[in-house]
Each structure stands twice: as structure tokens, then as C-alpha cells.
KELUM-481326 format. One line per 5 residues: number of its first residue (from 1); their letters; for each residue x negated, y negated, z of N, C-alpha, C. Coordinates in steps of 0.05 Angstrom, whole numbers, plus 32768, in hexadecimal, padded with zeros to 4 digits. Layout:
<rs>
NUM	a	X:Y:Z:X:Y:Z:X:Y:Z | ...
</rs>
This chain:
<rs>
1	mmtek	7966:78EB:8823:795A:78D7:8810:7961:78BB:8819 | 794D:78A9:8814:7951:788D:881C:795F:787E:8806 | 7973:786E:880D:7981:785E:87F9:7971:7845:87F2 | 7978:7838:87DC:796A:7820:87D3:796E:7809:87E8 | 7985:7809:87F6:798A:77F4:8809:7977:77F5:8821
6	eyvgr	796B:780D:8825:7959:7810:883C:793C:780B:8834 | 7937:7803:881C:791C:77FF:8812:790E:77E9:8822 | 78F7:77EF:882E:78E6:77DB:883B:78C9:77DF:8830 | 78BF:77CC:8822:78A4:77CD:8818:7892:77BA:8827 | 7878:77BA:8820:7866:77A8:882E:784C:77A4:881D
11	fapsp	783E:778E:8823:7824:7789:8818:7812:7784:8830 | 77FB:7791:8830:77EA:7790:8848:77CD:778A:8841 | 77C6:7771:883A:77AA:776B:8833:7798:776A:884B | 777E:776F:8845:7769:776B:885A:775D:7750:8855 | 775E:773E:8869:7753:7723:8865:7735:7721:8867
16	tgplh	7728:772C:8853:770B:772B:8851:7701:7718:883C | 7714:770C:882D:770E:76FA:8817:7728:76EF:880B | 7726:76E0:87F6:773E:76D4:87E9:774F:76E8:87DA | 7767:76E1:87D4:7778:76F1:87C3:776D:76F1:87A6 | 7765:7708:879C:775A:770A:8781:776C:771B:8770
21	fgslv	7765:7720:8757:7776:772E:8745:777E:774A:874F | 776B:7759:875A:7770:7774:8764:7785:7774:877A | 7783:7762:878D:7797:7761:87A3:77B1:7755:8798 | 77B0:7744:8784:77C9:7739:8778:77D9:7750:876B | 77CB:7762:875E:77D9:7779:8752:77E9:7789:8767
26	aalgs	77DC:778E:877E:77E9:779D:8794:7800:778D:879F | 77FD:7773:87A3:7812:7763:87AE:782A:7762:879B | 7824:775D:8781:783A:775B:876E:7849:7776:876B | 783A:778B:8768:7847:77A5:8764:7858:77AD:877C | 784F:77A8:8794:785F:77AF:87AC:7877:779D:87AF
31	cvdar	7873:7783:87A9:788A:7771:87AD:789F:7774:8798 | 7897:7776:877E:78AB:7779:8769:78BA:7794:876C | 78AC:77A9:8774:78BA:77C3:8777:78CF:77C0:878D | 78C8:77B2:87A3:78DC:77AF:87B9:78F3:779E:87AF | 78EE:7787:87A3:7904:7775:879A:7915:7782:8785
36	arggr	7909:7791:8772:7918:779D:875D:792B:77B2:8768 | 7925:77BE:877F:7936:77D2:878B:7948:77C6:87A1 | 7948:77AC:87A2:7959:779F:87B6:794F:77A1:87D3 | 7935:77A5:87D6:7929:77AA:87F0:791C:7792:87FD | 7912:7796:8815:7903:7782:8824:78E6:7786:881E
41	wllrm	78D6:7770:8820:78BA:7771:881B:78AC:7762:8832 | 789A:7771:8840:788D:7766:8858:7870:7761:8852 | 7864:7751:8864:7847:774A:8861:7839:7750:887B | 7821:775D:8878:7811:7764:8890:77F4:775E:888A | 77E6:7751:889D:77CA:774C:889A:77BB:7763:88A8
46	edide	77AC:7773:8898:779E:778A:88A2:7781:7781:88AA | 7780:7774:88C1:7767:776A:88CC:775D:777B:88E3 | 7763:7795:88E2:775B:77A6:88F8:773D:77A9:88F9 | 772F:77A6:88E2:7712:77A7:88E1:7709:778A:88E5 | 770B:7781:88FE:7706:7764:8904:76EB:7759:88FB
51	prcss	76D5:7768:88FE:76BB:775D:88F5:76BB:7755:88D8 | 76CC:7761:88C7:76CB:775B:88AA:76E1:7747:88A2 | 76F3:7740:88B4:770A:772F:88AE:7707:7714:88BA | 7717:7701:88B0:7717:76E6:88BB:7732:76D9:88B9 | 7738:76C8:88CC:7752:76BA:88CB:7754:76A7:88B4
56	saadd	773D:769B:88AC:773E:7689:8895:7744:7697:887B | 773A:76B0:8878:7741:76C0:8860:775E:76C7:8860 | 7769:76CD:8878:7786:76D3:887A:7797:76BB:8872 | 778F:76A3:887B:779D:768B:8874:779C:7686:8855 | 7784:768B:884A:7781:7687:882D:7793:769A:881D
61	ilral	7795:76B3:8826:77A6:76C6:8819:77C3:76BE:881B | 77CC:76B5:8832:77E8:76AC:8835:77EE:7695:8822 | 77DC:7681:8821:77E0:766A:880F:77E2:7673:87F2 | 77D0:7686:87EA:77D0:768F:87CF:77EA:769E:87C8 | 77F4:76AE:87DB:780D:76BC:87D6:7824:76A9:87D3
66	vacgf	7825:7695:87E3:783A:7680:87E1:7838:7673:87C6 | 7820:766C:87BD:781C:765E:87A3:7825:7670:878C | 7823:768A:8790:782B:769D:877B:7849:76A4:877D | 7858:7698:878F:7875:769C:8790:787E:76B3:87A1 | 786C:76C0:87B0:7874:76D6:87C0:7884:76CC:87D8
71	ewdgp	7899:76DB:87DF:78A9:76D5:87F7:78AC:76EF:8806 | 78A4:76EF:881F:78A6:7707:882F:78BB:7704:8844 | 78C5:771B:884E:78DA:771B:8862:78CE:771E:887E | 78D6:770D:8890:78CD:770E:88AB:78B1:7703:88AF | 78A8:7704:88C8:788D:76FA:88CF:7877:770C:88C4
76	vmvqs	785F:7701:88C1:7848:7711:88B9:783E:7721:88D0 | 783B:773B:88CD:782F:774C:88E1:7810:7749:88E0 | 7803:7748:88F7:77E6:7745:88F8:77DB:775C:8909 | 77CB:776D:88FD:77C1:7785:890B:77B1:777F:8924 | 77A0:776A:8923:778F:7765:8939:779E:775D:8953
81	rrkdr	77B8:7758:8950:77C8:7751:8967:77D7:7769:8972 | 77D2:7781:8967:77E2:7799:896D:77D1:77AF:897A | 77BB:77A8:8987:77AA:77BC:8992:77B7:77CC:89A9 | 77C8:77BF:89B8:77D5:77CD:89CE:77E8:77E3:89C3 | 77F4:77DD:89AC:7806:77F1:899F:77F5:7809:8995
86	yreil	77DE:7803:8989:77CE:7819:897F:77C3:782A:8996 | 77BC:781D:89AC:77B2:782B:89C4:77C8:783D:89CF | 77E1:7834:89CF:77F7:7843:89D9:77FA:785D:89C8 | 77F8:785B:89AE:77FA:7872:899D:77E3:7885:89A1 | 77CB:787A:89A4:77B4:788C:89A8:77B7:789B:89C2
91	eelkr	77C1:788E:89D7:77C5:789C:89F1:77DA:78B2:89ED | 77EE:78AE:89DD:7802:78C2:89D8:77F5:78DB:89CB | 77E3:78D6:89B8:77D5:78EB:89AA:77C2:78FA:89BD | 77B6:78EB:89D0:77A4:78F8:89E4:77B5:790B:89F5 | 77CC:7902:89FF:77DC:7913:8A10:77E5:792C:8A02
96	aghvy	77E9:792A:89E8:77F2:7941:89D8:77DB:7953:89D0 | 77C2:794B:89D6:77AB:795B:89CF:77A4:795B:89B1 | 77AD:7946:89A2:77A8:7945:8986:778E:7937:897F | 7782:7929:8992:7769:791B:898D:7754:7923:89A1 | 773B:791E:899B:7725:7925:89AD:770E:7911:89AA
101	pcact	76FE:790D:89BF:76E8:78FA:89BE:76D1:7906:89AD | 76C3:78F4:89A0:76AC:78FC:898E:7694:78EB:8995 | 767D:78F8:8996:7664:78EB:899D:7652:78E7:8985 | 765A:78EF:896D:7649:78EF:8955:7643:78D2:894C | 762B:78CE:8943:7623:78B4:8938:7623:78B5:8919
106	rrela	7622:789F:890C:7621:789E:88EF:7608:78AD:88E5 | 75F2:78AA:88F3:75DA:78B7:88EB:75DD:78D5:88EC | 75EA:78DF:8900:75EE:78FC:8903:7600:7907:88ED | 7611:78F7:88E2:7623:7900:88CD:761A:78F9:88B1 | 7602:78ED:88AF:75F9:78E3:8895:75F5:78F9:8880
111	dstla	75EE:7911:8889:75E9:7927:8877:7602:7937:8870 | 7619:7930:887B:7632:793E:8876:763B:793A:8859 | 764A:794E:884F:7657:794B:8834:766A:7934:8835 | 766C:7926:881E:767D:790E:881D:769A:7915:8815 | 76AD:7907:8822:76C9:790A:881C:76D0:78FA:8803
116	pdgap	76E8:78FD:87F8:76F0:78EE:87E0:76ED:78D0:87E2 | 76EF:78C5:87FB:76ED:78A8:87FE:76D0:789F:8804 | 76BD:78B2:8803:76A1:78AC:8807:7697:78AE:8824 | 76A9:78B3:8837:76A2:78B7:8853:7698:78D4:8857 | 7687:78D9:886A:767E:78F4:886F:7695:7906:887A
121	iypgt	7696:791F:8871:76AA:7932:887B:76A1:793A:8897 | 76B2:7937:88AB:76AA:793D:88C6:76A7:795B:88CA | 7690:7964:88D3:768B:7981:88D6:7696:798E:88EF | 76A3:797E:8901:76B0:7989:8918:769D:798C:8930 | 7688:797D:8931:7673:797F:8946:767F:797E:8962
126	crsgl	7691:796C:8967:769B:7968:8982:76B7:7973:8986 | 76C0:7983:8973:76DC:798D:8973:76E2:799E:898C | 76CE:79AD:8995:76D2:79BF:89AC:76C7:79B3:89C6 | 76C0:7999:89C5:76B5:798C:89DD:769C:797D:89D6 | 7695:7969:89E7:767D:7959:89E2:7664:7969:89E7
131	pvgtl	7650:7966:89D6:7636:7973:89DC:762B:796A:89F7 | 761D:797B:8A04:7611:7974:8A1E:7600:795B:8A1C | 7603:7949:8A2F:75F2:7931:8A30:75FB:791A:8A1D | 7613:791D:8A11:761D:7908:89FF:7635:78FA:8A0B | 763B:78E2:8A02:7651:78D3:8A0B:7665:78CE:89F4
136	prawr	767F:78CC:89F9:7692:78C7:89E3:768E:78AC:89D7 | 7690:78AB:89BC:768D:7892:89AD:76A7:788B:899F | 76B5:789F:8994:76CD:789B:8984:76E1:78B0:898C | 76FA:78AD:8981:770F:78C1:8985:7718:78CA:8969 | 7719:78E5:8966:7720:78F1:894C:773B:7900:894E
141	lrvde	774A:7900:8938:7762:7910:8936:775C:792C:892B | 7765:7940:8939:7760:795B:8932:7773:7963:891A | 7767:796B:8903:7777:7973:88EC:777A:7992:88EC | 778B:799C:88DA:778E:79B9:88D8:778A:79C2:88BC | 778F:79DB:88B6:7788:79E7:889D:779E:79E4:8888
146	tpvcf	77B4:79D8:888F:77CB:79D5:887D:77C6:79BE:8869 | 77C6:79C3:884F:77C3:79AD:883C:77DA:7998:883F | 77D3:797F:883B:77E7:796A:883C:77ED:7962:881F | 7805:7964:8816:780D:795D:87FB:7824:7949:87FB | 7825:7938:87E7:783B:7925:87E3:783D:791E:87C6
151	ddeiq	7855:7914:87BE:785A:790C:87A3:7859:78EE:87A1 | 7844:78E4:8794:7841:78C7:8790:7851:78BF:8778 | 785F:78A9:877A:7871:78A0:8765:7862:7898:874B | 7848:7892:874E:7838:788A:8737:7823:78A0:8730 | 7814:78A8:8744:77FE:78BB:8740:7806:78D8:873E
156	grycq	781F:78DF:8746:7828:78FA:8745:7821:790A:875E | 7822:7924:875C:781D:7936:8772:7800:7934:877B | 77FC:7931:8796:77E1:792E:87A0:77DF:793F:87BA | 77CA:794F:87BB:77C6:7961:87D2:77AA:795D:87DD | 77A7:7960:87F7:778C:795E:8803:778B:7972:881A
161	hlaqe	7775:7981:881B:7770:7994:8831:775F:7985:8845 | 776B:797A:885A:775C:7968:886C:7745:7976:8879 | 7749:798F:8882:7734:799D:8891:771B:79A0:8880 | 771F:79A4:8865:7708:79A9:8854:76FD:798F:8847 | 7710:797D:8841:7708:7965:8831:7703:794C:8842
166	igdfv	770C:794B:885B:770A:7934:886C:76FE:793B:8887 | 7709:794F:8894:7701:7955:88AF:7712:7945:88C3 | 770E:794A:88DD:771B:793A:88F1:7713:791D:88EE | 7726:790B:88ED:771F:78EF:88E6:7724:78DC:88FE | 7716:78C6:88FD:7714:78B3:8913:772D:78A2:8915
171	llrad	7737:789F:892E:774D:788C:8933:7744:7874:8944 | 7730:7879:8955:7724:7863:8964:7706:7864:895F | 76FB:784E:8954:76DF:784F:894B:76CC:784B:8962 | 76B3:7850:895D:769E:784D:8972:769B:7831:897B | 76A2:781D:8969:769F:7801:8970:76B7:77F6:8980
176	ghfay	76CA:7808:8986:76E2:7800:8995:76F9:77F7:8985 | 76F6:77F5:896B:770C:77ED:8959:771C:7805:8950 | 7736:7801:894F:7748:7817:8945:7744:781A:8927 | 7746:7833:891E:7742:7839:8902:775A:7832:88F1 | 7755:782C:88D8:776B:7825:88C6:7780:783A:88C5
181	qlavv	7779:7854:88C4:778C:7869:88C1:77A1:7869:88D7 | 7799:7863:88F0:77AC:7861:8906:77BD:7848:8903 | 77B0:7831:88FE:77BF:7818:88FE:77D4:7817:88E8 | 77CE:7821:88D0:77E1:7820:88BA:77F9:7831:88BF | 77F5:7848:88CB:780B:785A:88D1:781E:784E:88E5
186	vddtd	7813:7843:88FB:7823:7836:8910:7831:781E:8905 | 7823:780D:88F6:782F:77F5:88EB:7846:77FA:88D8 | 7842:780D:88C5:7857:7813:88B2:7870:781E:88C0 | 786C:782E:88D5:7883:7838:88E4:7891:7822:88F3 | 7882:7811:8900:788E:77FB:8910:789D:77E7:88FE
191	lgvsh	7894:77E4:88E6:78A1:77D1:88D3:78B8:77DF:88C5 | 78BB:77F9:88C7:78D0:7807:88B9:78CB:7809:889B | 78B2:780A:8893:78AA:780C:8877:78B4:7826:886B | 78C2:7825:8855:78CC:783D:8848:78BD:7844:882F | 78B0:7830:8822:78A1:7834:880A:7887:7825:880B
196	vvrga	7871:7834:8806:7856:7828:8806:784D:7827:87E9 | 784B:780F:87DE:7840:780B:87C3:7825:77FC:87C7 | 780F:7809:87C0:77F5:77FD:87C5:77E1:7808:87B1 | 77C8:7800:87B3:77B3:7808:87A0:77AB:7826:87A3 | 77A3:7832:878D:779C:784E:878D:7781:7853:879B
201	dllds	7773:783E:87A3:775B:7842:87B3:7762:784E:87CE | 777B:784C:87D6:7784:7857:87EF:7792:7872:87EC | 7792:787D:87D4:779F:7897:87D0:7793:78AD:87E1 | 7778:78AD:87E3:776B:78C2:87F2:7770:78C0:8810 | 7778:78A8:881A:777F:78A4:8836:779B:78AD:883D
206	tprqi	77AC:78AF:8829:77C8:78B5:882F:77CD:78CF:883D | 77C0:78E5:8835:77C5:78FE:8844:77BE:78FC:8862 | 77A9:78ED:8869:77A3:78E9:8885:77BA:78DA:8893 | 77C5:78C7:8886:77DB:78B8:8892:77F4:78C9:8895 | 77F9:78D9:8881:7810:78EB:8882:780C:7900:8899
211	flqrr	77F4:790A:889B:77EE:791D:88B1:77F2:7910:88CC | 77E9:78F8:88D0:77ED:78EA:88E9:780A:78E4:88EE | 7819:78DC:88D9:7836:78D8:88DD:7843:78F1:88E7 | 783C:7908:88DC:7848:7921:88E5:7840:7928:8901 | 7827:7923:8909:781F:7928:8924:782F:7917:8938
216	lglpt	7836:78FF:8930:7845:78ED:8942:7863:78EF:893F | 786C:7900:892C:7889:7903:8927:7895:78EB:891A | 7886:78DD:8909:788F:78C4:88FC:7898:78CA:88E0 | 78A9:78B9:88D4:78B2:78BD:88B8:789B:78B7:88A5 | 789B:78C3:888E:7888:78BE:8879:7894:78AE:8863
221	payah	7888:7896:885D:7893:7886:8847:788F:7893:882C | 789D:7889:8818:7897:7890:87FC:787E:7880:87F4 | 786D:788D:87E3:7854:7880:87DB:7853:787C:87BD | 7847:7866:87B5:7841:7860:8799:7827:7851:8798 | 7813:785E:878C:77F8:7852:878B:77F1:7846:8770
226	lpvav	77EF:782C:876F:77EA:781D:8757:77CD:7820:874D | 77C8:781E:8733:77AC:781F:872A:779C:7807:8737 | 7783:780C:873D:7772:77F8:8748:7763:77EA:8732 | 7762:77CF:8733:7754:77C0:871F:7735:77C1:8724 | 7726:77C9:870F:7709:77CB:8712:76FB:77BA:86FD
231	navge	76E2:77B4:8703:76D2:77A4:86F0:76C5:77B5:86DB | 76B3:77A9:86CB:76A7:77B7:86B4:7697:77D0:86BC | 768E:77D2:86D4:767E:77E9:86DC:768E:77FB:86F0 | 76A8:77F7:86F0:76B9:7809:8700:76BB:7802:871D | 76B2:77EB:8725:76B4:77E3:8742:76CE:77D6:8747
236	klskq	76DA:77DD:875E:76F3:77D0:8766:76EF:77B2:876A | 7702:77A2:8761:7700:7785:8764:7702:777F:8782 | 76EF:776F:878B:76EE:7768:87A8:76DC:7750:87AB | 76DB:7747:87C4:76C8:7731:87CB:76AC:7739:87C4 | 76A5:7753:87CA:768A:775C:87C5:7683:775D:87A7
241	trava	7696:7762:8796:7691:7762:8779:7697:7747:876C | 769B:7733:877D:769E:7717:8774:76B6:7712:8762 | 76CC:7720:8768:76E5:771A:875A:76EE:76FE:8763 | 76F6:76EE:874F:76FE:76D2:8755:7719:76D0:8762 | 771D:76BC:8772:7737:76B7:877F:774C:76AF:876A
246	idsae	7765:76B6:8770:777B:76AE:875E:777D:7690:875E | 7782:7684:8746:7785:7667:8743:77A1:765F:874E | 77A1:7655:8766:77BB:764E:8773:77C8:7636:8766 | 77B9:7626:8757:77C5:760F:874A:77D4:7617:8731 | 77CC:762D:8725:77DA:7637:870C:77DA:7655:870D
251	pvpam	77EB:7661:871E:77E9:767E:8722:77F8:7690:870E | 780B:7684:86FE:781B:7695:86ED:780B:76A6:86DA | 77F6:769B:86CD:77E6:76AD:86BB:77DB:76C5:86C9 | 77D1:76C2:86E1:77C7:76D9:86F0:77DD:76ED:86F7 | 77F5:76E2:86FD:780C:76F3:8703:7814:7703:86EA
256	fdalt	7813:76F5:86D4:781A:7702:86BA:7806:7719:86B4 | 77EC:7713:86B8:77D8:7728:86B4:77DB:7740:86C7 | 77E3:773A:86E0:77E7:7750:86F3:77FF:7761:86EB | 7814:7754:86E1:782C:7763:86D8:7825:7774:86C0 | 7815:7769:86AE:780C:7778:8696:77FB:778F:869E
261	flgqr	77E9:778B:86B1:77D8:77A0:86BC:77E8:77B7:86C6 | 77FF:77B1:86D1:7811:77C6:86DC:7824:77D2:86C7 | 781E:77CD:86AD:782C:77DA:8698:7848:77D0:8691 | 784F:77B7:869A:786A:77AE:8697:7870:779F:867D | 785C:7797:866E:785F:778A:8654:7872:7772:8654
266	pppdl	786B:775E:8663:787B:7745:8663:7878:7737:8648 | 788C:7727:8640:788A:7718:8627:7874:7703:8629 | 7865:76FD:8614:784F:76EA:8615:7856:76CF:8620 | 786F:76C5:861B:7876:76AA:8624:7879:76A9:8643 | 787B:76C0:8650:787D:76C1:866D:7864:76B7:867A
271	rrstm	784E:76B9:866C:7834:76AF:8676:7834:7691:867B | 7846:7683:866C:7847:7666:866F:7861:765D:867C | 786E:766F:8689:7889:7669:8695:7886:765C:86B0 | 789C:7655:86BB:789C:764C:86D7:789A:7664:86EA | 7893:765F:8703:7890:7674:8716:78AB:7682:871A
276	adfwa	78C1:7673:871B:78DB:767E:871F:78E3:7691:8708 | 78DD:7688:86EF:78E3:7699:86D8:78D2:76B2:86D8 | 78B9:76AF:86E0:78A7:76C7:86E1:78B3:76DC:86F3 | 78BA:76D4:870C:78C4:76E7:8720:78DF:76F3:8717 | 78EF:76E3:870B:7909:76ED:8702:7905:7703:86ED
281	waian	78F3:76FF:86DA:78EF:7713:86C6:78E1:772C:86D2 | 78CE:7728:86E3:78BF:773E:86EE:78D1:7750:86FE | 78E3:7745:870E:78F5:7755:871F:790A:7763:870E | 7915:7754:86FB:792B:7760:86EA:7921:7776:86D8 | 7907:7775:86D0:78FD:7788:86BD:78E9:779C:86C8
286	wdiak	78E5:779C:86E2:78D1:77AE:86EE:78D9:77CC:86EA | 78C5:77DB:86E2:78C9:77F8:86DE:78B0:7806:86E8 | 78B1:7812:8700:7899:781E:870B:788F:7836:86FA | 78A1:7841:86EA:7899:7858:86D9:7886:784F:86C3 | 7884:7834:86BD:7872:782A:86A9:7856:7825:86B4
291	vprar	7852:7826:86CE:7838:7821:86DA:7825:7838:86D1 | 780E:7832:86C7:77FB:7847:86BE:77F5:785A:86D4 | 77F5:7874:86CD:77EF:7889:86E0:77D0:788D:86E0 | 77C3:7879:86EC:77A6:787A:86ED:779D:786E:8708 | 7787:7877:8712:777D:786D:872C:776F:7853:8729
296	tlpas	7762:784E:8712:7754:7835:870D:7759:782C:86F0 | 7759:7812:86EC:775B:7807:86D1:7749:77EE:86D0 | 773D:77E9:86B9:772C:77D1:86B7:773D:77B8:86B7 | 7734:77A4:86C5:7740:7789:86C5:7733:7778:86AF | 7741:7763:86A8:7736:7750:8695:771D:7742:86A0
301	aavfa	770A:773C:868F:76F1:772E:8697:76F8:7713:86A3 | 7710:7708:869D:7717:76EE:86A8:771A:76ED:86C6 | 771C:7704:86D2:7720:7704:86EF:7706:7706:86FE | 76EF:7706:86F0:76D5:7708:86FD:76C8:76ED:86FE | 76B8:76E8:8713:76A7:76D0:8713:7691:76D3:86FE
306	paaia	7688:76BD:86F1:7673:76BF:86DD:765A:76CE:86E8 | 7652:76C9:8701:763A:76D5:870B:763E:76F4:870D | 7657:76FC:8713:765C:7719:8715:765B:7726:86FA | 7665:7718:86E5:7665:7723:86CA:7648:7727:86C1 | 7637:7713:86C7:761B:7715:86C0:760E:772C:86CF
311	gnadr	7614:772E:86E9:7608:7743:86F9:7610:775F:86F0 | 762A:7761:86E7:7634:777B:86DE:7626:7782:86C4 | 7622:776F:86B2:7615:7774:8699:75F8:777D:869E | 75EA:7770:86B1:75CF:7778:86B7:75CE:7794:86C1 | 75E1:779C:86D3:75E1:77B7:86DD:75E7:77CB:86C7
316	qahdt	75F9:77C4:86B5:75FF:77D7:869F:75E6:77DB:868D | 75D8:77C5:8688:75C0:77C8:8677:75AB:77D9:8685 | 75A8:77D5:86A0:7595:77E5:86AF:759C:7802:86AF | 75B7:7807:86B3:75C0:7823:86B6:75BE:7832:869C | 75BE:7825:8685:75BE:7833:866B:75A2:7836:8660
321	vgqpa	758E:7829:866C:7572:782C:8662:756A:7849:8664 | 7560:7854:864E:7556:7870:864E:756C:7884:864A | 7586:787C:8648:759B:788F:8643:75A0:7892:8626 | 75A6:78A9:861C:75AC:78AD:8600:75C5:789F:85F7 | 75C6:7895:85DE:75DE:7887:85D5:75F6:789A:85D5
326	ggaqe	760D:7890:85DE:7625:78A0:85DE:7626:78B3:85F6 | 7615:78AF:860A:7615:78C0:8621:762E:78BD:8631 | 7634:78D0:8642:764C:78D0:8652:764B:78B9:8666 | 7662:78AC:866B:7663:7896:867E:7673:789F:8697 | 766B:7896:86AD:767A:789C:86C6:7694:788D:86C6
331	q	76AA:789A:86CB:76C4:788D:86CB:76CC:7883:86E6
</rs>
């Protein structure tokens, strides 16, 4: 068992846009959990998907975190600077026979059954060798029939049968970029991360990461997946759903709302407190057992841009036309 003194947590945003309420929830939950247990808290920029990320967005996130009173230990790790390390690990997996080249295109996999995260379940087309006349495009990790199970500190027991629900998954993409699943496992190991506190949108990815850790003989961190903040139609807050950036000039109200979202019940006057008083109360009173055991929760309308609120209302009106009153709603 790991002692509290060995606790190392981290926050790993993808710099595709500004720090918004959804990412603030993940940052606050991970940081307060680390500080409340006397641990270290690290910061990593997950810009491995370089076409979608930008250095300006990374700078904006760092400035917003500083404005919100976050303090991290050590330098910021940047994934795009670690390609040689990922290549080293991929070569290790090749030598061990755990990965194989794949020639399949997106179009060829379009009719496959979808996995829990919405990606097609790989049917194993290239598992026994490349079809005649094809060239390798990606590298996939070979999974087995053993279910991967773990106990999440918030979501409870979670199991996934990778062979049936995911299939052999990509570690090096056809565009030459390393996949998130490889990068996150290598990064967490190299940083000595002992506890991963992050959004439940990544819960379905965790068994893949645990399976890869086992293939490489690496330690598995403890996991706690926080509820994901969603808008009125159940969409995760993001740049695409027009979630507004955190107000860096007056961030305490947003911090208060994030702490409340995580089930901590701060006193009302904390919303008007100084940043120092907010952090002191949050760390002293943090109780991860109070975090709602849900994968998604609605956020306040205050965290949406006006245009997004109007757009969501229009979509809701369109979706309910012709439906009987009191009909079932998708959760």
C-alpha cells in the first residue's frame, strides 16, 4: 500500500482552448485531493494531438491557473517534447511482440460496432499479418481475453473486456502522431504519479491504460474519476460547446462553484473570500467521499456563453417536436 507521503497527483489539460468550468473542476479536484493528503501536484500539457493544440492556448491555461491560485511542483511537462521517449517505449513493445502494424483506414472500419468511447471496435483485420498489397499505417497493441478491472475511488468497481469492447488499440497513429493511451501511461510513470484524479469522460480509457502498464511491467496508479460538467443537452463543456473561459480577474466565484459541484458544501461567504482563504478552507475540508458518484452532472447556466445557451435551447425545441409530453429523455 502507498503511504500518504508518497502521494503524487497531476493535472493534464489539453491546450485546445481556454480554461473553462469543466477543466477547472478537474484541476481543483486533483489539486485539492493532493494537497489535503500532503502530496505533490504536477502539471502536464497534453498536446500530443498537435494539430488540435496550440502554444497560445497552453499559455492562456497557465495564466488562468496562476490567477486561480494554483501552485504546482516542478516544471511543466509538455508531451510534444517527449516523442523520443514514446518511440523508445514503442520499440520495446515491438521487440516483445506486443504490437503489430495495421493497414486499416477509417473508411474500412466505419461499419464496425462502436466502443464505449464512440470509436469503432477493431475487428482484428491485421492481427495475423498485413493483407496482401497493403502497407502499414498504424501500430496496434494486441489485447487478450482477460477482463481488466479496477476500483475507482469515486465511481466504484469498473471492468472492461478489451477484446470484446475495444479490440486491439492504436499506439502510433496513421498520421505519425503517438496515441494518447501510450503517452499518458509513459508520462504518469516517468513523473512518479501515484494518484490520477480526472474527469469521468476518461473512465472508459482507464482499462486500456492499465493493460498497457501491465504489458510494460509498470505500476498502476490509484484512480478517481470526477463527474464531468455538462450543459443543458448533456454535452461535455468544451471549446466546441462554447463554454466560457474562467474570469481570471475575479476567479473565486468560479472556484466556489467548482467546489460546490464536487459536493463539498463550502459556506456561502467563501464565495466572496480572498483566494488564500478559499484555498485554506478547500484543503482543510476536502472529503473525496462527498464527490457525487456520477459520470456527468449539469453545470450552472452561468458557465455558458449566451450564444451557446440560445443554441442549446433551439436544439432542445427541435428535438422535442413531435414527441409526446413526458417522454423519456436521454441521460
